[in-house]
PAZAPA-4460 file (N, C-alpha, C; in steps of 0.05 Angstrom, whole numbers, plus 32768, in hexadecimal, padded with zeros to 4 digits):
% residues 174
    n_x    n_y    n_z   ca_x   ca_y   ca_z    c_x    c_y    c_z   seq   type   mol
   803C   80BB   7FA4   8031   80A0   7FA3   8015   80A1   7FAD     1      M     A
   8002   8096   7F9D   7FE6   8097   7FA4   7FDA   807C   7FA0     2      T     A
   7FCA   8073   7FB3   7FBA   805B   7FB1   7F9D   8062   7FB8     3      L     A
   7F8B   8057   7FA9   7F6E   805C   7FAD   7F5F   8042   7FAF     4      R     A
   7F51   803E   7FC5   7F3E   8027   7FC7   7F4C   800C   7FCB     5      G     A
   7F64   800B   7FD5   7F71   7FF2   7FD9   7F74   7FED   7FF7     6      I     A
   7F67   7FD7   8000   7F69   7FCF   801C   7F7E   7FB8   801D     7      D     A
   7F96   7FBE   8025   7FAB   7FAA   8025   7FA6   7F92   8037     8      F     A
   7F96   7F96   804B   7F90   7F80   805E   7F7E   7F6B   8050     9      S     A
   7F70   7F72   803A   7F5F   7F60   802C   7F68   7F5A   8010    10      K     A
   7F80   7F62   8009   7F8A   7F5F   7FEE   7F8F   7F42   7FE8    11      L     A
   7F84   7F38   7FD2   7F88   7F1C   7FC9   7FA2   7F1B   7FB9    12      S     A
   7FAD   7F02   7FB6   7FC5   7EFF   7FA6   7FC0   7F08   7F89    13      L     A
   7FA9   7F01   7F7E   7FA2   7F09   7F62   7FA3   7F28   7F60    14      K     A
   7F96   7F35   7F73   7F95   7F52   7F72   7FB1   7F5E   7F77    15      D     A
   7FC1   7F52   7F88   7FDC   7F5C   7F8D   7FED   7F59   7F74    16      A     A
   7FEA   7F43   7F66   7FF9   7F40   7F4C   7FF0   7F55   7F38    17      L     A
   7FD5   7F59   7F36   7FCB   7F6D   7F24   7FD5   7F89   7F2B    18      D     A
   7FD6   7F8F   7F45   7FE0   7FA9   7F4E   7FFD   7FAC   7F46    19      L     A
   800D   7F97   7F4B   802A   7F98   7F44   802D   7F9C   7F26    20      A     A
   801D   7F8F   7F16   801E   7F92   7EF8   8018   7FAE   7EF1    21      I     A
   8003   7FBA   7EFC   7FFC   7FD5   7EF6   8013   7FE9   7EFE    22      L     A
   8020   7FE4   7F14   8036   7FF4   7F1D   804D   7FF4   7F08    23      I     A
   8053   7FDC   7EFF   8068   7FD9   7EEB   8060   7FE6   7ED0    24      E     A
   8047   7FE3   7EC8   803E   7FF0   7EAF   803F   800F   7EB1    25      E     A
   8037   8019   7EC8   8038   8036   7ECC   8055   8040   7ECA    26      E     A
   8068   8032   7ED7   8084   803A   7ED6   808F   8038   7EBA    27      A     A
   8088   8022   7EAC   8092   801F   7E91   8088   8036   7E7F    28      Q     A
   806F   803D   7E81   8064   8053   7E71   8072   806D   7E77    29      E     A
   8077   8072   7E91   8084   808C   7E98   80A1   808C   7E8D    30      R     A
   80AF   8076   7E8F   80CA   8075   7E84   80C9   8079   7E65    31      Y     A
   80B5   806E   7E58   80B2   8073   7E3B   80AE   8091   7E36    32      D     A
   809D   809E   7E46   8098   80BA   7E43   80B2   80CA   7E46    33      E     A
   80C1   80C3   7E5B   80DA   80D1   7E60   80EF   80CC   7E4A    34      F     A
   80F0   80B4   7E3F   8103   80AF   7E29   80FC   80C0   7E11    35      S     A
   80E2   80C2   7E0C   80D9   80D3   7DF5   80E0   80F0   7DFA    36      D     A
   80DC   80FA   7E13   80E3   8115   7E19   8101   811A   7E16    37      Q     A
   8111   8107   7E1E   812E   810A   7E1C   8137   810A   7DFE    38      M     A
   8129   80FA   7DEE   812F   80FB   7DD1   8129   8116   7DC6    39      D     A
   8112   8122   7DCE   810B   813D   7DC4   8120   8151   7DCC    40      I     A
   812A   814E   7DE5   813E   8162   7DEF   815B   815A   7DE7    41      H     A
   815D   8147   7DD6   8178   813F   7DCC   818B   8137   7DE2    42      R     A
   8181   8127   7DF4   8192   811B   7E09   8190   80FD   7E06    43      T     A
   819E   80F2   7DF2   819B   80D6   7DEC   81A4   80C2   7E02    44      P     A
   81B8   80CA   7E12   81C1   80B8   7E27   81AC   80B4   7E3C    45      E     A
   819F   80CB   7E44   8189   80C9   7E58   8172   80B9   7E4C    46      A     A
   816C   80BF   7E32   8156   80B0   7E25   815B   8092   7E25    47      A     A
   8174   808B   7E1F   817B   806E   7E1E   8178   8062   7E3A    48      A     A
   8180   8070   7E4E   817D   8065   7E69   815F   8061   7E70    49      F     A
   814F   8074   7E6A   8132   8072   7E6F   8126   805B   7E60    50      F     A
   8130   8056   7E47   8126   803F   7E38   812E   8025   7E45    51      R     A
   8146   8024   7E50   814F   800C   7E5F   813D   8007   7E77    52      T     A
   8136   801C   7E85   8124   8019   7E9C   8109   8010   7E93    53      M     A
   80FF   801B   7E7D   80E5   8012   7E73   80E5   7FF4   7E6C    54      S     A
   80FB   7FEB   7E60   80FE   7FCF   7E5A   80FE   7FBE   7E73    55      G     A
   810C   7FC8   7E88   810C   7FB9   7EA1   80F0   7FB6   7EAD    56      N     A
   80E1   7FCC   7EAC   80C6   7FCC   7EB7   80B5   7FB9   7EA6    57      E     A
   80B8   7FBA   7E8C   80A9   7FA8   7E7A   80AE   7F8B   7E81    58      Q     A
   80C8   7F84   7E84   80CF   7F68   7E8A   80C3   7F5F   7EA5    59      R     A
   80C5   7F70   7EB9   80BB   7F69   7ED3   809C   7F66   7ED2    60      H     A
   808F   7F78   7EC4   8072   7F76   7EC0   806A   7F5D   7EB2    61      G     A
   8079   7F55   7E9E   8073   7F3C   7E90   8077   7F24   7EA2    62      E     A
   808B   7F23   7EB2   808F   7F0D   7EC5   8076   7F0B   7ED8    63      E     A
   806D   7F22   7EE2   8056   7F23   7EF3   803D   7F1A   7EE5    64      L     A
   8039   7F23   7ECB   8022   7F1B   7EBC   8021   7EFC   7EB8    65      R     A
   8038   7EF1   7EB2   803A   7ED3   7EAE   8033   7EC5   7EC8    66      K     A
   803D   7ECF   7EDD   8037   7EC3   7EF8   8019   7EC5   7EFD    67      R     A
   800D   7EDC   7EF8   7FF1   7EE1   7EFD   7FE0   7ECE   7EEC    68      R     A
   7FE7   7ECB   7ED2   7FD8   7EBA   7EC0   7FDA   7E9D   7EC9    69      E     A
   7FF2   7E95   7ED2   7FF5   7E79   7EDB   7FE4   7E73   7EF4    70      R     A
   7FE2   7E86   7F06   7FD3   7E82   7F1F   7FB5   7E88   7F1C    71      L     A
   7FAE   7E9C   7F0C   7F93   7EA5   7F0A   7F8A   7EA8   7EED    72      F     A
   7F8B   7E93   7EDD   7F85   7E95   7EC1   7F68   7E9F   7EBC    73      P     A
   7F65   7EB2   7EAB   7F4C   7EBC   7EA2   7F3B   7ECA   7EB8    74      K     A
   7F45   7ECE   7ED0   7F36   7EDC   7EE5   7F38   7EFA   7EDF    75      E     A
   7F22   7F08   7EE1   7F23   7F25   7EDB   7F33   7F35   7EF0    76      P     A
   7F3D   7F4B   7EE7   7F4C   7F5D   7EF8   7F37   7F6E   7F07    77      R     A
   7F3C   7F71   7F21   7F2A   7F81   7F32   7F37   7F9A   7F3D    78      T     A
   7F51   7F9E   7F38   7F5E   7FB7   7F3E   7F64   7FC5   7F23    79      V     A
   7F66   7FDF   7F24   7F6A   7FED   7F0A   7F7E   8004   7F0E    80      N     A
   7F86   800F   7EF8   7F9A   8024   7EF8   7F92   803D   7F08    81      R     A
   7F78   8042   7F0B   7F6F   8059   7F1A   7F75   8057   7F38    82      S     A
   7F7D   803F   7F40   7F83   803A   7F5D   7F9F   8041   7F64    83      M     A
   7FB0   8045   7F50   7FCD   804B   7F56   7FD5   8064   7F47    84      I     A
   7FEA   8071   7F52   7FF7   8087   7F44   8013   808B   7F50    85      F     A
   8027   8089   7F3E   8042   808F   7F46   804D   807D   7F5C    86      D     A
   8047   8063   7F5B   8052   8051   7F6F   8070   804D   7F68    87      I     A
   8076   8046   7F50   8092   8041   7F47   809A   8054   7F31    88      E     A
   8087   805F   7F23   808D   8070   7F0C   809C   8089   7F16    89      A     A
   80B0   8092   7F07   80BD   80AB   7F0F   80AA   80C2   7F0F    90      P     A
   80AD   80D4   7F21   809C   80EC   7F23   809F   80FC   7F09    91      D     A
   8089   8107   7F00   808A   8117   7EE7   809E   812E   7EE9    92      Y     A
   80A2   8139   7F00   80B4   8150   7F02   80D2   8148   7F02    93      D     A
   80D7   812E   7EFF   80F3   8124   7EFE   8100   8129   7EE3    94      Q     A
   80F0   8129   7ECE   80FB   812D   7EB3   8103   814A   7EAF    95      A     A
   811B   814D   7EA4   8125   8168   7E9E   8131   8169   7E83    96      R     A
   812E   817F   7E76   813C   8182   7E5C   815A   8181   7E62    97      A     A
   8169   8174   7E50   8186   8172   7E52   818F   8162   7E6A    98      F     A
   817F   814D   7E71   8187   813B   7E88   81A1   812C   7E80    99      M     A
   81B2   8129   7E94   81C9   8118   7E91   81C1   80FB   7E97   100      T     A
   81D1   80E8   7E8F   81CB   80CD   7E96   81CA   80C9   7EB5   101      P     A
   81DC   80D7   7EC3   81DC   80D6   7EE0   81C2   80E0   7EEC   102      R     A
   81B8   80F5   7EE1   819E   8100   7EEB   8187   80ED   7EE5   103      Q     A
   8188   80E0   7ECD   8174   80CD   7EC6   8175   80B5   7EDA   104      A     A
   818D   80AC   7EE0   8190   8096   7EF3   8187   809E   7F0F   105      M     A
   818D   80B7   7F17   8184   80C0   7F31   8165   80C0   7F33   106      Q     A
   8159   80C7   7F1D   813B   80C7   7F1C   8131   80AA   7F1F   107      S     A
   813D   8098   7F11   8136   807B   7F12   813B   8070   7F2E   108      A     A
   8151   8078   7F3B   8157   806F   7F56   8141   8078   7F69   109      L     A
   8139   8091   7F67   8124   809B   7F78   810A   808B   7F74   110      R     A
   8105   8083   7F5C   80ED   8074   7F56   80EE   8058   7F63   111      S     A
   8105   804C   7F61   8109   8031   7F6D   8107   8033   7F8B   112      E     A
   8111   8049   7F97   810F   804D   7FB4   80F2   8051   7FBC   113      E     A
   80E3   8060   7FAB   80C7   8066   7FB0   80B7   804B   7FAF   114      K     A
   80BD   803A   7F9C   80AF   8020   7F9A   80B5   800F   7FB2   115      A     A
   80CE   800F   7FBA   80D6   8000   7FD2   80C6   8009   7FEB   116      H     A
   80C5   8023   7FEE   80B6   802F   8005   8099   8027   8004   117      A     A
   808D   8026   7FEC   8071   801D   7FEA   806D   8001   7FF4   118      F     A
   807E   7FEE   7FEC   807B   7FD3   7FF5   8081   7FD0   8013   119      F     A
   8095   7FDE   801C   809B   7FDE   8039   8083   7FE7   8049   120      V     A
   8076   7FFD   8040   805F   8008   804F   8047   7FF6   804D   121      A     A
   8044   7FE8   8037   802C   7FD7   8033   802E   7FBD   8043   122      A     A
   8046   7FB2   8046   804A   7F98   8052   803C   7F94   806D   123      L     A
   803F   7FA7   8080   8032   7FA2   809A   8013   7FA1   8099   124      P     A
   8008   7FAC   8083   7FEB   7FAD   8081   7FDF   7F94   8073   125      Q     A
   7FF0   7F83   8068   7FE7   7F6D   8058   7FDF   7F55   806A   126      I     A
   7FC8   7F4A   8065   7FBE   7F34   8075   7FC5   7F19   806A   127      G     A
   7FC4   7F16   8050   7FC8   7EFD   8042   7FE6   7EF6   8040   128      D     A
   7FED   7EDD   8048   8009   7ED5   8048   8015   7ED5   802C   129      A     A
   8006   7ECC   8018   8011   7ECB   7FFC   8016   7EE8   7FF2   130      E     A
   8004   7EFA   7FF8   8007   7F16   7FF0   801F   7F22   7FFE   131      V     A
   8022   7F1C   8018   8038   7F26   8027   8053   7F1C   801B   132      R     A
   8053   7F02   8013   806B   7EF7   8006   8071   7F05   7FEC   133      A     A
   805C   7F0A   7FDC   8060   7F18   7FC2   806B   7F34   7FC7   134      L     A
   805F   7F43   7FD9   8068   7F5E   7FDE   8084   7F5F   7FEA   135      F     A
   808B   7F4B   7FFA   80A6   7F49   8004   80BA   7F44   7FED   136      G     A
   80B2   7F33   7FDA   80C2   7F2E   7FC2   80C5   7F47   7FB2   137      E     A
   80AF   7F56   7FAE   80B0   7F6E   7F9E   80C1   7F84   7FAC   138      L     A
   80BF   7F85   7FC7   80CF   7F98   7FD6   80ED   7F92   7FD2   139      R     A
   80F4   7F79   7FD4   8110   7F71   7FD0   811A   7F76   7FB4   140      D     A
   8109   7F72   7FA0   8111   7F78   7F84   8116   7F96   7F80   141      E     A
   8108   7FA7   7F8F   810D   7FC3   7F8C   8129   7FCA   7F97   142      E     A
   8132   7FBC   7FAB   814D   7FC1   7FB5   8162   7FB8   7FA0   143      V     A
   815C   7FA1   7F93   816E   7F98   7F7D   816E   7FAD   7F66   144      E     A
   8157   7FB8   7F60   8156   7FCC   7F4B   8166   7FE5   7F52   145      H     A
   8164   7FED   7F6C   8174   8004   7F75   8191   7FFE   7F72   146      Q     A
   819A   7FE6   7F79   81B6   7FDF   7F76   81BF   7FE0   7F59   147      D     A
   81AE   7FD6   7F47   81B5   7FD8   7F2A   81B9   7FF4   7F21   148      L     A
   81A8   8006   7F29   81AA   8022   7F21   81C3   802E   7F2E   149      V     A
   81C8   8028   7F47   81E0   8033   7F55   81FA   8029   7F47   150      K     A
   81FA   8010   7F3F   8212   8006   7F31   8216   8014   7F16   151      R     A
   8200   8019   7F08   8202   8027   7EEE   820C   8044   7EF3   152      A     A
   8202   8051   7F08   820A   806C   7F0E   8228   806D   7F15   153      M     A
   8232   8059   7F23   824E   8058   7F2B   8261   8057   7F13   154      A     A
   8257   804D   7EFD   8268   804B   7EE5   8269   8066   7ED5   155      K     A
   8259   8079   7EDC   8258   8092   7ECE   826D   80A6   7ED8   156      L     A
   8277   80B6   7EC6   8288   80CC   7ED0   8276   80E1   7EDD   157      P     A
   8281   80F2   7EEE   8271   8107   7EFB   8266   8119   7EE5   158      P     A
   824F   8125   7EEB   8243   8139   7ED8   8256   8151   7ED8   159      D     A
   8258   815D   7EC0   8269   8175   7EBE   8259   8189   7EAE   160      S     A
   8263   81A1   7EAF   8256   81B7   7EA0   8240   81C4   7EB0   161      G     A
   8232   81D7   7EA4   821D   81E5   7EB3   8206   81D3   7EB9   162      P     A
   81F8   81D7   7ECF   81E1   81C7   7ED6   81CB   81CA   7EC2   163      P     A
   81BD   81B4   7EBC   81A7   81B6   7EA8   8192   81CB   7EAF   164      P     A
   818E   81D0   7EC9   817B   81E4   7ED0   8182   8200   7EC4   165      E     A
   819B   8204   7EBE   81A3   821D   7EB2   8199   8222   7E96   166      G     A
   818E   820C   7E89   8184   820E   7E6E   8165   8212   7E6E   167      F     A
   8159   8212   7E85   813C   8214   7E86   8134   8231   7E86   168      V     A
   8122   8239   7E75   8119   8254   7E73   8106   825A   7E8A   169      D     A
   8107   8273   7E94   80F4   827C   7EA8   80D9   827F   7E9A   170      D     A
   80C3   827B   7EAA   80A9   827F   7E9E   80A5   829C   7E96   171      P     A
   8096   82A0   7E81   8090   82BC   7E78   8072   82BF   7E75   172      V     A
   8069   82D8   7E77   804D   82DD   7E74   8046   82D9   7E56   173      A     A
   802E   82D0   7E51   8025   82CA   7E36   8012   82DF   7E2D   174      Q     A
***
């Protein structure tokens, strides 16, 4: 998780909303990348789960965009994508060839936990009451998202067969 140039003590509500939107967009794009990778590796169940997560991120981002537009119509964005990296998006090294649905869900759960930790860490630094309320709301939503993933995982049978790592080739000299 990386942040650049963000002073939480001076963060405005407009900038906080924009930051939250960027976080959702980054996560959505990463889930899209992962679903494409799973399609290539012929693991349709993991791909379908990543598509579901992408849709969730898209919906949440859209809710935030509508809120931002209602409160700050036509005001320019002053935070940008270069200020964040991997706040909620699953880490690139989480995707594996031959992922099981359970492994895909475990990856998503780690991402939701990572996002929750971000909001928890940011809250004490926030000076503005409205921003603090927004970040508290976002923190609580991450817990709800974790619970959704955990409930989905509980419905799955245990993974069986050889571990997917057994299918990965060792690097060779070129």
